[in-house]
C-alpha positions in Angstrom: 12.3 -26.9 -18.1 9.2 -25.5 -19.8 6.4 -23.9 -17.8 2.8 -23.1 -18.6 1.0 -20.6 -16.5 -2.8 -20.0 -16.5 -3.7 -16.7 -14.8 -7.3 -16.3 -13.6 -9.7 -14.4 -11.4 -12.5 -16.3 -9.6 -16.0 -15.1 -8.7 -16.4 -14.0 -5.1 -16.4 -16.9 -2.6 -15.4 -19.5 -5.2 -11.7 -20.1 -4.5 -12.3 -22.9 -2.0 -14.4 -24.7 -4.7 -11.8 -24.1 -7.3 -9.0 -25.4 -5.1 -10.9 -28.7 -4.5 -11.5 -29.1 -8.2 -7.8 -28.5 -8.8 -6.8 -31.1 -6.2 -9.3 -33.7 -7.5 -9.0 -33.1 -11.2 -6.0 -31.2 -12.4 -3.3 -32.8 -10.3 -4.3 -36.4 -11.1 -4.9 -35.6 -14.8 -1.4 -34.3 -15.2 0.2 -37.4 -13.8 -0.8 -39.3 -16.9 1.0 -36.9 -19.3 4.6 -37.6 -20.5 7.1 -35.1 -19.3 5.0 -33.4 -16.6 7.0 -32.6 -13.5 4.3 -30.9 -11.4 1.1 -28.9 -11.3 0.8 -26.2 -8.7 -2.0 -23.8 -7.7 -1.0 -20.4 -6.5 -3.5 -18.1 -4.7 -2.7 -14.4 -4.5 -2.2 -13.4 -0.9 -3.4 -9.8 -1.0 -6.3 -10.4 -3.5 -7.9 -13.7 -2.7 -9.8 -13.9 -5.9 -6.8 -14.2 -8.2 -4.6 -17.2 -8.9 -2.2 -19.0 -11.2 -2.0 -22.6 -12.2 1.6 -23.6 -13.0 2.6 -26.8 -14.8 6.2 -27.8 -15.5 7.3 -30.0 -18.3 10.6 -31.6 -19.3 10.4 -30.0 -22.7 8.4 -27.7 -24.9 7.5 -30.7 -27.0 5.9 -32.4 -23.9 3.9 -29.3 -23.1 2.7 -28.9 -26.6 1.7 -32.6 -26.8 -0.4 -32.0 -23.7 -2.0 -29.0 -25.2 -2.7 -30.9 -28.5 -4.3 -33.7 -26.5 -7.3 -31.5 -25.7 -7.1 -32.2 -21.9 -6.3 -28.6 -21.1 -9.5 -27.4 -22.7 -11.5 -30.2 -21.1 -10.1 -29.4 -17.6 -10.7 -25.7 -18.1 -14.3 -26.4 -19.0 -14.9 -27.7 -15.4 -13.7 -24.3 -14.0 -15.4 -21.9 -16.4 -18.4 -21.3 -14.1 -16.0 -20.3 -11.3 -14.0 -17.7 -13.3 -14.7 -14.0 -13.4 -13.7 -13.1 -16.9 -11.3 -14.9 -19.3 -8.2 -16.8 -18.3 -4.8 -16.1 -19.8 -2.3 -18.8 -20.7 1.4 -18.0 -21.0 4.4 -20.2 -21.5 8.0 -19.8 -20.2 11.3 -21.6 -20.3 13.6 -21.6 -17.2 16.9 -20.2 -18.4 18.5 -19.4 -15.0 17.9 -20.8 -11.6 19.2 -20.7 -8.0 19.0 -24.5 -8.3 21.5 -25.4 -11.0 20.5 -29.0 -10.7 17.1 -28.1 -12.3 18.9 -26.9 -15.4 20.9 -30.0 -15.7 18.0 -32.4 -15.1 15.7 -30.7 -17.5 
């Protein structure tokens, strides 16, 4: 399984608005992309202005096809006014898991 993580910091008082945009825009948009397993929004517990968007893909090729589609940049554009500073995108591959089934499925 291949993961894409976008790390971000939001302007003060904007996390609720960001969460609603994520629910209404990001989650539905990912359902249309081949190989997407999920999209999750994580909000940092001890610092409520930080978060991570995680998307999981069947393969690196699926994640790269999503990136090349331009949808990531389009979606990100809807959030730019909520961010404090730049976002950071990182990619990872799951190579070990407490859930061995994950490694066999993907």
